Structure formats: C-alpha cells, structure tokens
N, C-alpha and C positions, 0 to 999 in steps of 0.2 A: 575845275580843270579837266579838260578833255585829253584823254590819252588815246592815241591811235594804236589799237592792238590789232595786229594783222592776223593773229591766231584765230583759228576756228573754235567753235564750242568744244569739239572733240579734243583739240589740242590743249585747250584750257583745262578740261576735265582730266585729261591724262597727266598734265603737269600738276594739278592739285592732288590727284591720287598719288603721284610719286612723292610729293612733299609730305602728304599724310603718312605714307609708308616709311619715309625717312624719319619723321618725328616719332612714330610708333617704335621703330627700331632703336632710335636714340634713347627713348624712355626705357625700353627693355634693357639695353646695354648699361644704362645708369643704375637700374635696379640690381643687375648682376654684379656690377662693380661695387656697389654699396654692400651687397650681401657678402662678397668676397672680403671686403675690408673689415666687416664685422666679424667674420670667421677668423680672419688673421689676428684681429685685436683680441678676441676671446682666447685663441690658442696661445698668444703671447702672454696674456694675463694668467692663464692656467700654468704655463711654464714658469713664470716668475714666482707664482705662489708655491709651486712644487719645489723650486730651487730654494726659496726661503725656508720651507719646511725641512728640506734635506739639510740645510745649513744649521738649523736649530737642533735637529737630531744629532748631527755630527758634533756640535759643540757640547751637547749633553753627554754624549758618549765619551768624548775626550775628557770632559770634566770628571765623569765617574771613573774612567781609567786612571786619571791622575790621582784621584782620591784613593782608589784601591792600591796604587803603587805607594802612596804616602803611608797608608795604613800598614801595608806589608813591610815597608822599610822601618816604621816605628816599632812594629811587633818584633821584627828581627833584631833591632838594636837594644830593646829593653830586656833585662834579665827577667825571667819568669819567677814569680813568687812560688815558694814551695807550699804545699798544702799540709794539713795535719796528717793526712794519710800517706804522705810521701815519706819513704823510709830512709832516703839518702839525703845528704846535705849538698849544698851548691858546689862544694869543693871536691865531691866524689867520695867523701868518707861516710861510713855507716853511722846513722843517727842512733842515739841511745833509745832503748825501749821506754815507753812511758812507765812511770812509777805506779805500782798498784795502789798505794795509799793516797794518791793525789786526787782521788775522785771527790767530787763535791758532795757535801752532806745534804741529805734531804731535810727540808724544813718540816717541822711538825705543824699541823694546822692549829691556829690559835683558837683557844676556847674562851669565848667571852660570856661569862656568867651574868654580867649585868645587862646584857642585851635583851634578856627574856622578860 
C-alpha cells in the first residue's frame, strides 16, 4: 500500500521527535503518578496502623482504670480486719490487754536413747 506523504524528511523527523518527546514525558508523568500513589498508600497504611495502636492503648488504659476503680470500691466497701497489734476494736472500744499467762509453752527436745 502506497501512501502519498507530502511531508519532507525534516517535517517527518520533527514529527517523530515530537512524538518521542511526548512518549518520554508521558512515561515520566506515569512514574511520578505511581510514586505519589505509593507514598499516599504508605502514609494511609501507617496512619491506620497508628490509629489501631492508639485504640489498643486506649482500651488497655480504660480497662486498667475500670479495674482500679473496682478495686478501690471493693476496698472501700469491705471492713478492714484488725490485726493482733491493733489496740482498739471495730466499735471504737478499747481492747483488753493480752493475758501474761497465755504464752505458749516451749517444747522440750525429745531425747531418743534408742536411736544410738
């Protein structure tokens, strides 16, 4: 098939050079676009990860605060046990002093004469 091209060699070369420049620029713009899309994706992924981590930390903090409140409420509601060194009773009266004769007796070491 013969095509009648009325352009000169200089016109054809200029046209091909213009096409080549346009293709090169299109490839460059595509690389720029892909790079920007990748950066946007990475930024979005990091933001989502940080948001998940913050949510986990917030849940842990809320849980520990709730546990601390429950412990404080439980400790506040329970009467405290008196210790042996406590000199008063729960109703505010003075406890009686321990009796001197109520000390435990010391055991004598057993002597086994048959063990020798």
